[in-house]
C-alpha positions, 0 to 999 in steps of 0.5 A: 500500500502506498500511502502517498497515493492519498496525498495531494502534491503539485508540480512546479512549472519548469525544472523543479518538482516538489511537494506542495506539502499543504495538508489537504485536511479541513480545519478542525472546526469544520470537520464532522464525524462523518467526514473523518471518523471512519476507516477511510477518512482516518486512513486519508487523514493519516496519509497526510500526516505521513506526507509531512513526516520530517524524514531526512530522505533523498529530498533533504537539501540545503536550498529551498527552505522548509527547514531543509526538507522536501527540497529536490536539490539534494547535493548540499546537505549535512552529509558533507559535514561528517567525512562520509560524502563530498562534492564541489558544492559542499565547498570548504564550509560545513553544512549544518542542519540550521535551516529553521525547521519549526512551523511545519513541525507544529502544523503536523503536531496540531493535526496529530493532536486532532486525532489523539484528542477526538478519537476517544469520543468515537469508541462507541461507533468504532472498534475500540481496538482500532481507536487505540491503534489509530491513536498510537499511530498518531502519537508515533507521528507526533513523537517522530516530529517532536524528535526532529525538533528536539535533536535540533533545539533541545527543549521546545514548546510541548503541545498535547491539545490541538490549538485553534488555527487562529490562535497565536501560539504563546508558550514557553519551551519545556525542558529538554528532559520533559520533551524527551520523556514526552516523546518516549511516552508517545512511542511506548503507547504506540508499541503497546497499542499498534498492530504488528502488521507491516505496511510500507511507509506506515508505522507499526508497533515494531517501527515505534520500537525501532524509532524509540531505540534511536531516540533513547540512544540519542538521549543517553549520549546527550546525558553522558557526553553533552554536559559542557553544552548544557544551557539553563534559562536564567529567567525560568531556571528551565534546562533548555539544552542538555539532560541530567548526566545521572539519567544516561544509563536510564535512557541507554537501557530504554534504547536497549530494551526497545531494540530487543523488542523489535526482534518480536517482529519479522525483521532480519538482515538481508544476507546471502553467499554473495555478500556484495550483492546482499549489501546491494539488495538492502537498498535495491529491494528495500520495498520487499526485503526483511531488513526495511523497517520504515521506508518512504516510497516514491511514485512517478505521478506523485512524489519523486527525487533526483538522486540518480541524475545528481549523483551519478558521474557526469559522463553517465547522465545528460546533465548535472551529475558528478556530485557524489564522491567520498573522501579516502578517509572514509574508505580507509575504515573498511577491511581488506585494504592495505592499511598502514597500522601506524597511521591508519592511512592507505599504504601504497608503498613497499618497505623501501618506500617505493610505490607498489605496482598493481596489475589493474586500476581496481587492483587496490580494491580487489581484497576489500570487504564487499560492503565497501564494493557495494558502497563505491564505484569500482574503476573498471566495472560497468555502471548505467548499462554501458559505462565502464568507470574510468578513474585515472589521475595521469600517466607515467611516461618514459618509465616501466613498472620495473622502475622504482618510484619513491613516494615523496608526497606527504599523506598526513591529512594536512599537507595540500599539493596543487595539481602540478606539484603533485604530478612533479613528485613522481620521479625516476632518478631526477626525471619527472615521469608523470603527466596530467591532463590540462583539459576536462576529462570529457575532452579526452586529452591524449598523450602525444601521438599515442592516443591514450587518454591522460586523465580518466574519462570520469576524473579526477580533474582540475576542471571546475565541473564536477569530476570527482576530486577524491578519485572515488565515486559513491554508488549507494542508493543509485540505480546502477543499471538505469540507462542514461536515457531514463536518468533524469531530474525528478524521475527517480522513485527508489524508496528511502530507507529511514530505519532498518534492522542493521541500525537497530542491531547497532543501536542495541550494541551501542546501548549495551556497551554504554551500560556495561562500561558504566556500572551495569550489573549484567555487564558480561551478558551485555558485552556478549549481546553486543558482540553477537549484534556487531558480528551479525552486521559485520558477517553480512558485510563481509568484514572481519568478525570480532574475535571476542566480546573483550574487544568491546569491553576494552575501556582504554582510551584510543588515540584520536586525531588525523593520521594517528592510527587505524580509526583515529579520526573517529573519536570515542572515549574507549576502544570498545565504543570506537569499534561500534562508532566505526561500524556505524560509519561504515554501515550507515553512511549516506543515510543521514545518520552520521551527522546526528551521531557525531552531534550526540557523541559531541565529537563533531567539533574535534573530529571535524576540525580543519578536516581536509578531503583526501584522495586516491590518485591513480597513475597508469604506466603508459608502457603497459597501456592497451586501449579498448577499441570499444570504449577507448579506455586504456588498461594496464598497470597502475600505482596509487598515491594517497594525499590531500586532494590536489584540486581542493585545499579547503578545510571543514570545521564544525563550530560547537555552537551548532550542537544546538541550533538557532531558534528561528527568529521569526518564531520568536517574534510571534512567541515572545516566551520563546527563549533563544539558545546560547551563543546566538 
């Protein structure tokens, strides 16, 4: 069942397509029982509530207002603020969630309150069990909407009754704790009173439990790690931002219990002997697999997105494109790559410091964990039916693979080279042997009379167009076999997976370790359970399994910082928790989860401080190059270099004031009791 079929949308004339997002519901004062309080009327009403659910989906973007929601231009988002995603439009500034999501939230909350308040009056004419289930569903939507507010602002005004549409809302902010507890009570009611029936795009008791595990985990982290950013109103004495530290274990326990509750449903990880395909199937078959818990469906006639057109490499689409590449730092988190354990960086040289020669452009990825191969485009493989990904930084000329080329570029996450200096670093003796293209990849600039393209047709490049600065394109969520002719703006309809069983397992593992490391009496059982949950996710991914629960019990503080060891840039208080945080970075990337993770861990201002994108620069030995007569792409032996991106020298830094966002000033003018957050 597609709830969106019951929703009114509109089309902008011209290029943009977006939801009108006006609730197609008559004001409460002109509703009658016959209008809405029947199964069909409530279903239609509920559909409108879901259409406004603040889900950070494919249409989450920095432009277009509406608090960042329901914007088709998805290329500049908070994904660019975590090290998981990059494109030239993210620039050298952080992309915050500070977009003023407020008024639309309270419209949706009001409509939830209409049902919650009025439905009990109809228990005599409707099935009482149905009434409780519908109230549970409305309370789920209300909780989901309030969480979108609370994780941004801390305490907000709490409304349990529907306000008159003509009334001016003048109400003070409740405490952060009151808001969190209110949300959790709504979800508890939904868990207790909703059915377990699975309907795509719609909540059930298991969905409510999954979201509760997310909300309570967030609250536990705020209580444990956010004390330096608490804010109490000097006027009212209300703690507007932050939760009491002594409640951390209470919230983690709620998260753990809710995650375990989900096991009562029919959800399970997508698995298979082909682990890369299993990772693909999580999203390719999101509408029908066992892992999806809550999704948003799209329909070509109602609600669409533009992920394929914006995110596929430029050469593979008719316009836009090239706006989805990933930093090498994120790629290095995965197993199976040659990693230097002392730095955590990719090791592309031998013991003498000379570059290792690979037999193909994809050679460095050949042993990588399948989850990585399902998350990025692999050079040499075919996408969009007919395009072999061609990723090459330059050529090595007047030399052979037998020559020793010593690495002289620094790879420390700090030193930036311009494109020429990067190329000039490759020498045999005193002779520079590397050449780069000076024109765009699509121009196919060749080396002298050889006819061999210097730069890959898909980049990287110094050109202003989007040609993958990092040398690594992302592929997660893309329809890989969608022909170019069918790839267009406002035509994509693959579902968005808002929460899935893998996240629930990781929520459960994290809550368990937080409890075990902080005084829980059943620590041994919690570590064992977390160990099982982690290995379920890692086994499906084809990653190295944890050897023992003792790895999660390791309370030694890791060394955190860029280039200070494996996983060092994922900040954590203990090595056990760092394992879980790294796993979330690998499993949940490009799903609008990691931005909220580094905010609830309160590590964003450290982890994303002067952060520079790093690249994988690949060079083809001209002496080995053989051009494919059909594609024009040369194949041969390669070396790889890792360093800060040649053509992008900017840094990303998270300002700690953004742990809590600015209350929209327009709302404060309307509601004089609405106190602003600190540092604004």
